[in-house]
C-alpha angles and dihedrals in degrees: 000000000000126000118224120196105207139187121213117204115204093200093052093036088220142104130223132192112247098179136000129192143166088235116094108248128173149178110027121208121194113226117212089240090064107260132107132237120210139173127235128171094338096314133098124230138191119227115196115213096221096047107018115204136125110273113181120239114216106242095168113217092355101102098144101063117160121209097272102103137121151166127261118244092256091050094236103103136051123209115207138180114219140160102196093116102021139061091242140018112304128188120236136171128215138161111290089236089057137268144129114334120237115214117242110171121053096185120071146260100028125161119193120227113154149021121216110243091249090053093236103109138038127218118210145146125248143163118232115154099339141011124338111290139180117265138176130195143169118271090261091054096254125130096033104190127188111217102181140052134158095055128113091219137357128196146156105035116185130172125236113242092252091052092235097116142029113210121204142156121246140179122226126164091351096307122112112204140158119262138176132207137180115260089247090059097255134118099033110195131186110224103183132036105169135119095265127097101241124201145171107016115199119189114220114251089238092053100239104106146020119221119207145162122248123200123193119270113281097028112147114220120328105302126182129247098028132134102262138162130233107218138187127207134177115272092246094044131261138112114016122219120206110222101186146328119244142170100251142081115151106055097014101101105344092141137032106300107166123124112239090250091063091226098095139037136187126233141164127239126182129212 
C-alpha cells in the first residue's frame, strides 16, 4: 500500500499529491517556513515542498516516535511523543532542526496534540487512573491539569488560534463527537451530534473553520485504511461541509496540519 502526502486547497476545492512513496508515512505538520514534517517507522522526516523527499530529522535517542508531533507557534521547537526510554508514550521537546530531546511529561502514557498560541502550554491526552483524558501543562511539564472527566475516551486536542478554546473528540455512550472547552476547563460544549464517528478537529489558523475526520457510523476507534471523509465546519459550529472522501483514517490528520495562510492543509491518503 502506497502513502500519498497531499495538499488540499480551499480556493481551488481540490487536492493534489505532493509526494508518494511505498514507505508508510503519517501525520503531516506544516512548518511556518513552508515544509512538512511526517512520521515513518518511529522516525520523523522533513519534506520540502519544492523538492519533496524524506529527509531525516535528528531526534537523538528518540527512535520510537509515534505520529503525535508538532511545531511550536514560533517554528523553533518540535514536540514529539516517544517511548524509547519509557514504558509508555512520553512527550519531549527538541529544536525543530534536530537535537537531544528534553523530557516534558513525567506521567505516562502522554500523547502530544497541541501548542497554545503563545507557545507556553501543551495540550495532550493521557491515561492516569481511568480512561484517556485531556491535559495541559507548562513546557517543563509542571502544572499538569486535567480538563475533562465523564468521557469514555478523549483524543486529538487542538487550540483555536485566539487561545480561547481547545477542541477535541470524545466518546460517550458509544458516540464519538467533537467538543470544545475553555483552557481553564470551563464551558464544555458539544459541537457535533450526528451519526458519524468524528475525530481529530483542527481549527484553522485564521479562525474561520475547523477541519476534522469523519468515519462511518459504527467504527470502533480510529483505524487505518478505511473510507473516511475530510470535513469542514464553521469555527463556532453549524453546517458541516464534506471536502472529499479518501482511503485513510489513522495517520491522515492526527495532528495540526494547516498551512499558516489557512487556505491549505496537508493530509495522508493510502492506496
